[in-house]
C-alpha positions as CSV (number, residue, x, y, z in Angstrom):
1,M,-29.2,-25.1,1.9
2,R,-29.7,-22.7,-1.0
3,Y,-26.7,-20.9,-2.8
4,L,-25.4,-19.9,-6.1
5,K,-22.7,-21.0,-8.5
6,I,-21.7,-18.3,-10.6
7,R,-19.2,-19.3,-13.4
8,F,-17.8,-16.5,-15.8
9,S,-16.8,-17.0,-19.5
10,D,-15.4,-14.2,-22.0
11,S,-19.0,-12.7,-22.8
12,Q,-21.6,-14.1,-20.3
13,A,-22.1,-15.4,-16.5
14,C,-23.6,-19.0,-16.0
15,V,-25.7,-18.6,-12.6
16,Q,-27.0,-21.9,-11.0
17,Q,-29.3,-22.1,-8.0
18,I,-28.1,-25.2,-5.9
19,D,-30.8,-26.7,-3.5
20,N,-29.2,-29.4,-1.1
21,Q,-26.2,-29.8,-3.9
22,A,-28.8,-30.2,-6.8
23,I,-29.3,-27.8,-9.2
24,S,-33.0,-26.3,-9.2
25,H,-32.4,-23.3,-11.7
26,E,-30.1,-21.9,-14.1
27,Q,-29.9,-18.9,-15.9
28,H,-27.4,-17.1,-18.4
29,F,-26.4,-13.5,-18.3
30,S,-24.7,-11.5,-20.8
31,L,-21.6,-9.1,-19.6
32,E,-22.5,-5.3,-20.4
33,G,-21.3,-2.0,-19.1
34,Q,-18.6,0.6,-19.5
35,D,-16.0,-1.0,-17.2
36,C,-15.9,-3.9,-14.7
37,D,-17.4,-2.3,-11.9
38,A,-20.6,-1.0,-14.0
39,M,-20.8,-4.7,-15.3
40,L,-20.7,-6.2,-12.1
41,R,-22.9,-3.9,-10.3
42,Q,-25.4,-4.4,-13.1
43,L,-25.0,-8.2,-12.9
44,G,-25.3,-8.3,-9.4
45,A,-28.8,-6.5,-9.5
46,E,-29.9,-8.9,-12.3
47,I,-29.3,-11.9,-10.1
48,C,-30.9,-10.5,-7.2
49,R,-34.1,-9.9,-9.3
50,A,-33.9,-13.5,-10.7
51,F,-33.1,-15.3,-7.6
52,D,-34.1,-15.0,-3.9
53,A,-33.4,-16.7,-0.2
54,F,-29.7,-17.6,-0.9
55,C,-27.4,-17.8,1.8
56,G,-24.3,-17.3,-0.3
57,A,-22.5,-17.6,-3.6
58,V,-19.5,-19.4,-5.2
59,V,-17.7,-17.6,-8.0
60,I,-15.4,-18.9,-10.8
61,G,-13.4,-16.7,-12.6
62,S,-12.3,-17.0,-16.3
63,E,-8.7,-15.7,-15.9
64,T,-5.6,-17.5,-14.3
65,S,-4.5,-15.6,-11.2
66,R,-2.0,-16.2,-8.0
67,Y,-4.3,-14.3,-5.9
68,S,-7.8,-15.5,-6.7
69,S,-10.1,-18.1,-8.5
70,S,-12.6,-15.4,-9.3
71,V,-10.8,-13.1,-11.6
72,I,-12.4,-12.1,-14.6
73,R,-11.4,-9.8,-17.8
74,F,-13.8,-7.4,-19.2
75,N,-13.0,-4.9,-21.7
76,G,-9.5,-5.6,-21.3
77,E,-9.5,-5.1,-17.6
78,L,-9.0,-7.6,-14.9
79,A,-11.3,-7.6,-11.8
80,D,-12.0,-9.9,-8.9
81,A,-15.6,-10.7,-9.4
82,R,-16.0,-11.8,-6.0
83,L,-15.3,-8.4,-4.3
84,L,-17.9,-6.5,-6.0
85,L,-20.7,-9.2,-6.1
86,T,-20.2,-9.6,-2.2
87,D,-21.3,-5.8,-2.1
88,T,-24.2,-6.0,-4.8
89,L,-25.5,-9.5,-3.3
90,N,-25.1,-8.9,0.1
91,V,-24.1,-12.5,1.1
92,P,-20.7,-14.3,1.6
93,V,-19.3,-14.9,-1.7
94,L,-16.4,-17.4,-2.4
95,S,-13.8,-17.8,-4.9
96,G,-13.3,-20.9,-6.6
97,E,-14.7,-24.3,-6.4
98,A,-16.8,-25.3,-3.4
99,P,-16.6,-28.2,-1.0
100,E,-19.2,-30.8,-1.9
101,E,-20.1,-31.4,1.8
102,L,-22.7,-28.9,3.0
103,P,-21.3,-28.7,6.8
104,A,-18.0,-27.7,5.0
105,L,-19.6,-25.1,2.8
106,A,-21.6,-23.8,5.6
107,K,-18.3,-23.3,7.5
108,Q,-16.8,-21.5,4.8
109,F,-19.7,-19.1,4.3
110,A,-19.7,-18.1,8.0
111,E,-15.9,-17.5,7.8
112,Q,-16.2,-15.6,4.8
113,R,-19.0,-13.3,6.1
114,E,-16.7,-12.7,9.0
115,H,-13.8,-11.8,6.9
116,S,-15.8,-9.4,4.6
117,S,-17.2,-7.8,7.8
118,W,-13.8,-6.6,9.1
119,T,-11.6,-6.5,5.7
120,L,-11.7,-4.0,3.0
121,E,-10.3,-5.5,-0.4
122,Y,-9.5,-4.1,-3.5
123,Y,-8.2,-6.1,-6.8
124,G,-6.1,-4.3,-9.7
125,Y,-4.7,-1.2,-10.8
126,Q,-6.4,1.5,-12.5
127,G,-4.7,4.8,-11.9
128,G,-6.4,8.2,-11.7
129,K,-9.0,9.1,-9.6
130,K,-10.0,5.5,-8.9
131,E,-6.8,4.7,-7.6
132,R,-6.5,7.9,-5.4
133,S,-9.9,7.3,-3.9
134,K,-8.7,3.5,-2.8
135,E,-5.6,5.0,-1.5
136,S,-7.7,7.2,0.9
137,M,-9.7,4.3,2.0
138,L,-6.7,2.0,2.6
139,T,-4.9,4.6,5.1
140,V,-3.4,3.2,8.3
141,G,-3.6,5.5,11.0
142,N,-4.0,5.7,15.1
143,G,-5.4,8.9,15.9
144,Y,-2.2,10.9,15.8
145,L,-0.7,10.1,12.4
146,G,-2.3,9.0,9.1
147,V,-0.6,7.4,6.3
148,R,-2.6,7.1,2.9
149,G,-2.6,3.7,1.2
150,A,-0.6,4.5,-1.8
151,L,1.7,1.5,-3.1
152,T,5.2,2.3,-1.4
153,E,7.0,2.7,-4.9
154,S,4.6,5.7,-6.0
155,K,5.2,9.4,-5.6
156,A,2.8,12.2,-5.7
157,S,1.0,12.6,-9.5
158,D,-2.3,12.6,-11.0
159,D,-2.4,8.7,-10.4
160,N,-1.0,8.6,-6.6
161,Y,-0.7,10.6,-3.3
162,P,1.3,8.9,-0.5
163,G,0.5,11.4,1.8
164,T,1.2,11.4,5.6
165,Y,-0.7,13.5,7.9
166,V,-0.4,14.3,11.9
167,A,-3.3,15.9,14.0
168,S,-3.1,19.7,14.1
169,A,-0.4,20.2,11.7
170,Y,-1.8,23.1,9.7
171,N,-0.1,26.1,7.8
172,K,-1.3,29.2,6.0
173,L,-0.1,30.4,2.8
174,V,-0.7,33.3,0.4
175,T,-1.6,33.1,-3.0
176,R,-1.9,36.2,-5.6
177,I,-5.0,35.6,-7.6
178,A,-6.7,37.9,-9.9
179,E,-4.9,40.9,-8.3
180,R,-6.1,39.7,-4.7
181,D,-4.2,37.9,-2.0
182,V,-6.1,34.7,-1.4
183,V,-5.1,33.1,2.2
184,N,-5.3,29.4,2.4
185,E,-5.0,27.1,5.3
186,D,-3.8,23.7,4.6
187,F,-3.8,20.2,6.7
188,V,0.1,19.9,5.7
189,N,1.5,16.9,3.7
190,L,4.3,15.7,5.8
191,P,7.5,14.2,4.4
192,N,6.9,10.7,2.4
193,A,8.9,8.1,4.5
194,Q,6.9,5.2,3.0
195,F,8.9,5.3,-0.1
196,I,10.4,2.1,-1.0
197,T,11.2,0.5,-4.3
198,L,13.4,-1.7,-6.2
199,K,16.0,-1.5,-9.0
200,V,17.0,-4.7,-11.2
201,E,20.5,-4.3,-12.6
202,G,20.4,-3.1,-15.8
203,A,16.8,-1.8,-15.6
204,S,15.1,1.5,-14.4
205,A,13.8,1.6,-10.6
206,Y,10.5,0.3,-10.6
207,C,7.5,2.6,-10.6
208,P,3.9,1.3,-11.0
209,N,3.0,4.0,-13.5
210,Q,5.9,3.8,-16.0
211,H,6.2,-0.1,-15.7
212,Q,3.7,-2.9,-15.5
213,V,1.5,-3.9,-12.8
214,L,0.4,-7.4,-13.7
215,E,-1.7,-8.2,-10.6
216,L,-2.4,-6.3,-7.6
217,K,-4.5,-7.3,-4.3
218,R,-4.9,-5.1,-1.4
219,E,-6.4,-6.1,2.0
220,L,-6.9,-3.6,5.0
221,D,-7.6,-5.7,8.1
222,L,-9.6,-3.5,10.5
223,K,-9.1,-6.0,13.3
224,T,-5.2,-5.5,13.2
225,S,-5.0,-2.3,11.2
226,Q,-2.5,-4.0,8.9
227,L,-2.6,-3.0,5.0
228,T,-1.4,-5.9,3.1
229,T,-0.2,-5.4,-0.7
230,R,0.5,-8.3,-2.9
231,L,1.6,-7.1,-6.2
232,I,3.2,-8.6,-9.3
233,G,5.3,-6.4,-11.3
234,E,7.5,-6.0,-14.4
235,D,10.2,-3.6,-15.3
236,D,11.3,-2.1,-18.7
237,Q,13.8,-5.2,-19.1
238,Q,10.8,-7.7,-18.5
239,N,12.3,-8.4,-15.1
240,R,9.2,-10.0,-13.1
241,F,8.9,-10.1,-9.6
242,E,6.5,-10.5,-6.4
243,I,6.2,-7.6,-3.9
244,L,4.5,-8.3,-0.6
245,V,4.1,-5.3,1.6
246,K,2.9,-5.2,5.2
247,K,1.9,-1.5,6.6
248,V,1.1,-1.0,10.2
249,A,0.3,2.2,12.3
250,D,1.3,1.4,16.0
251,M,-1.7,1.6,18.3
252,E,0.3,1.6,21.4
253,N,2.9,4.6,20.7
254,P,1.2,6.8,18.3
255,H,4.4,8.3,16.7
256,H,5.2,5.3,15.3
257,Y,4.3,2.9,12.1
258,G,6.3,0.3,10.3
259,I,6.5,-1.1,6.6
260,S,7.6,-4.7,5.9
261,Y,8.7,-4.9,2.0
262,T,9.4,-8.6,0.5
263,V,10.5,-9.1,-2.9
264,T,10.8,-12.5,-4.7
265,P,12.3,-12.5,-8.1
266,L,9.9,-14.6,-10.5
267,N,11.9,-15.0,-13.9
268,F,15.7,-14.0,-13.1
269,S,18.7,-14.1,-10.9
270,K,20.7,-10.7,-10.7
271,P,21.6,-8.2,-8.4
272,I,18.6,-6.0,-7.0
273,T,19.1,-2.9,-5.1
274,L,16.2,-2.0,-2.5
275,I,15.8,1.9,-2.3
276,S,14.5,3.5,0.8
277,E,13.7,7.3,1.3
278,I,12.3,10.0,3.5
279,D,11.3,12.8,0.9
280,G,10.7,16.1,1.9
281,Q,10.6,17.6,-1.6
282,I,6.8,17.2,-1.5
283,I,4.0,19.7,-1.8
284,N,0.1,19.6,-0.9
285,Y,-1.1,18.1,-4.2
286,G,-4.0,16.0,-3.3
287,V,-7.0,18.2,-4.1
288,E,-7.3,19.2,-7.7
289,R,-9.2,22.3,-7.5
290,Y,-6.7,23.6,-5.1
291,R,-3.5,23.3,-7.2
292,S,-3.4,26.8,-8.2
293,L,-2.7,28.0,-4.7
294,S,0.7,27.8,-3.1
295,S,1.5,24.5,-1.8
296,K,4.9,24.4,-0.5
297,H,4.6,24.3,3.0
298,L,7.8,23.0,4.4
299,T,11.4,24.3,4.5
300,P,14.1,21.8,5.4
301,V,16.2,22.0,8.7
302,S,18.5,19.3,8.5
303,E,19.1,15.8,7.1
304,E,20.9,12.8,8.4
305,C,22.0,9.3,7.3
306,D,24.1,6.9,9.6
307,G,24.1,3.0,9.0
308,C,20.7,2.0,9.1
309,L,19.0,4.8,10.5
310,S,17.8,7.9,8.5
311,T,16.6,11.3,9.9
312,L,14.8,14.5,8.5
313,V,13.7,17.6,9.8
314,M,11.4,20.1,8.3
315,K,9.5,23.1,9.7
316,T,6.5,24.5,8.2
317,N,7.0,28.1,6.9
318,Q,4.2,30.0,8.4
319,S,2.8,28.0,11.4
320,G,6.5,27.2,12.6
321,I,5.8,23.6,13.5
322,E,9.0,21.3,13.4
323,I,8.6,17.8,12.3
324,A,11.2,15.1,12.8
325,Q,11.2,11.9,11.1
326,S,13.5,8.8,11.3
327,A,13.5,5.5,9.5
328,A,15.4,2.4,10.8
329,L,16.2,-0.3,8.4
330,T,16.7,-4.2,9.0
331,F,17.4,-6.4,5.9
332,S,16.8,-10.2,5.9
333,G,19.0,-11.2,3.2
334,P,22.6,-12.1,1.9
335,Q,25.2,-10.9,4.3
336,A,27.3,-9.4,1.6
337,A,24.7,-6.8,1.0
338,K,26.3,-3.3,0.2
339,W,24.5,-0.2,1.8
340,H,25.0,3.2,0.7
341,N,23.5,6.5,2.0
342,R,23.1,9.9,0.5
343,C,21.6,13.1,1.9
344,E,20.5,15.9,-0.1
345,T,18.4,18.9,0.7
346,A,15.1,17.7,2.1
347,K,15.5,14.1,1.3
348,T,17.5,11.2,2.7
349,R,18.1,8.0,0.6
350,T,19.4,4.4,1.3
351,E,20.2,2.0,-1.1
352,I,20.9,-1.9,-0.3
353,R,22.2,-3.7,-3.2
354,F,22.5,-7.7,-3.1
355,D,22.7,-10.7,-5.6
356,A,19.2,-12.0,-5.7
357,S,18.2,-15.7,-6.8
358,Q,15.0,-16.5,-8.7
359,D,11.9,-17.6,-6.3
360,Q,14.0,-16.5,-3.4
361,S,12.5,-13.8,-1.0
362,Y,14.1,-10.9,0.5
363,T,12.8,-8.7,3.1
364,L,13.4,-4.8,4.1
365,E,11.7,-3.8,7.3
366,K,11.4,-0.1,7.7
367,T,10.3,1.5,10.9
368,V,9.6,5.0,11.2
369,A,9.1,7.7,14.1
370,L,7.5,11.0,13.8
371,Y,7.5,13.9,16.4
372,T,6.3,17.5,16.0
373,S,6.9,20.2,18.2
374,L,3.1,20.6,18.5
375,E,3.2,17.8,21.3
376,T,6.9,17.3,22.1
377,Q,9.0,19.9,23.4
378,E,12.4,18.0,24.1
379,D,14.9,17.2,21.1
380,L,12.9,16.0,18.4
381,P,15.5,14.3,16.2
382,A,16.8,12.6,19.4
383,K,13.3,11.1,20.2
384,A,12.6,10.1,16.5
385,R,16.0,8.5,16.2
386,A,15.5,6.7,19.6
387,L,12.0,5.4,18.7
388,A,12.8,4.1,15.3
389,A,15.9,2.3,16.2
390,R,14.0,0.4,18.9
391,G,12.6,-1.9,15.9
392,S,9.2,-3.0,15.0
393,F,5.9,-3.9,17.0
394,P,4.1,-7.2,17.5
395,S,1.6,-6.8,14.4
396,L,4.9,-6.5,12.2
397,P,7.1,-9.4,13.1
398,R,10.6,-8.3,13.6
399,V,13.5,-9.8,11.8
400,Q,16.1,-11.0,14.5
401,P,19.3,-9.0,14.2
402,L,22.4,-11.0,13.6
403,P,24.9,-10.5,16.4
404,G,27.6,-7.7,16.3
405,T,25.7,-5.6,13.5
406,P,24.0,-2.4,14.3
407,C,20.4,-3.2,12.5
408,G,20.4,-6.9,11.5
409,T,22.8,-7.6,8.9
410,R,26.6,-8.1,9.0
411,S,27.0,-6.2,5.9
412,I,26.3,-2.7,7.0
413,S,29.0,-0.3,5.8
414,R,28.6,3.1,8.0
415,S,28.6,5.5,5.6
416,K,27.6,9.0,7.5
417,A,26.1,12.1,5.9
418,I,25.1,15.0,7.8
419,C,23.5,18.1,6.3
420,S,22.1,21.2,8.7
421,H,20.1,24.2,7.6
422,R,19.7,25.7,10.8
423,S,20.6,29.6,10.8
């Protein structure tokens, strides 16, 4: 069996051709290019010209990582070399040292080929157009709704666009441009119910574009439709934490998706507040060339927070489509956690505060239900509340509720707020 072993240093890659576990050829390549992507694509092309008929490759990186043994640094940017070299070499690529036994190695290559065929993977965080493109590729959906693969802690900006869309939800607006009325019909960005972040006591709420993203790995499993995000973050007070997010659109009930959000303090033991929102104070902001056009398509109808269940109802301002979203929260953590709800115009917000210990993990599960008047003639808020409160689905394991509590923790204080904007 012939395969390649690629070992990175700061300025070059050493490539060895291995035939039946003996080195038959070795060549060194300088690392050149404007950024990591360009450098790795160029390196892959050069390797293909210098070596042939290999069945796989093993990549050993130059940087320490919690998530991969093939991470490198180039021009100050971190990248997982395995991912891009898989594309350019067109063979299964393993991360880290390979097993010495050929049958074990052949098995790992076969497993990696299967994994790569069904998994879309990204490493690192760059912001800007590259990040927004990754969000598009990492969208989870089920034919009825689609939720962009943005980090749950992000809001719409030049770096992120956490959009939510439903089939056939369009709206027309008129914009006065150069003394002419320009009519534009948009696919409406619906309220953002995937927002979850954390705030460590004494620090600002974590935001990827304002604070540190030390490491980030994302995988979209096309077999299960689950998007998994692993992030090492650091806030403005140097509190470091790991965040594990699993996001799934329900394939059995198209009105339903779920998010599992697990945070682990890495260098502190302090109170943490988890923040969950349904945010209808959003606009259509995804396409840069259309930003001069009118973009506010939604008007508020009602907001309600009751214990662990929040509901927001909005309506498109021209096509008259009513949209109801409900989110139910289940927290796996200290029983003494304190819950606080707040409603404001076009937004609901729930905060869960608890004492966190270093290296302990805490999970918030959020299940979201979404209905529109396009397909549902019944009471939309009631339908959304009933589905969200039912809980999760098999591909996103549900935390078992504790006895005698409304949504999975004894510590819920049933603060309730309701606001209606109906005329």
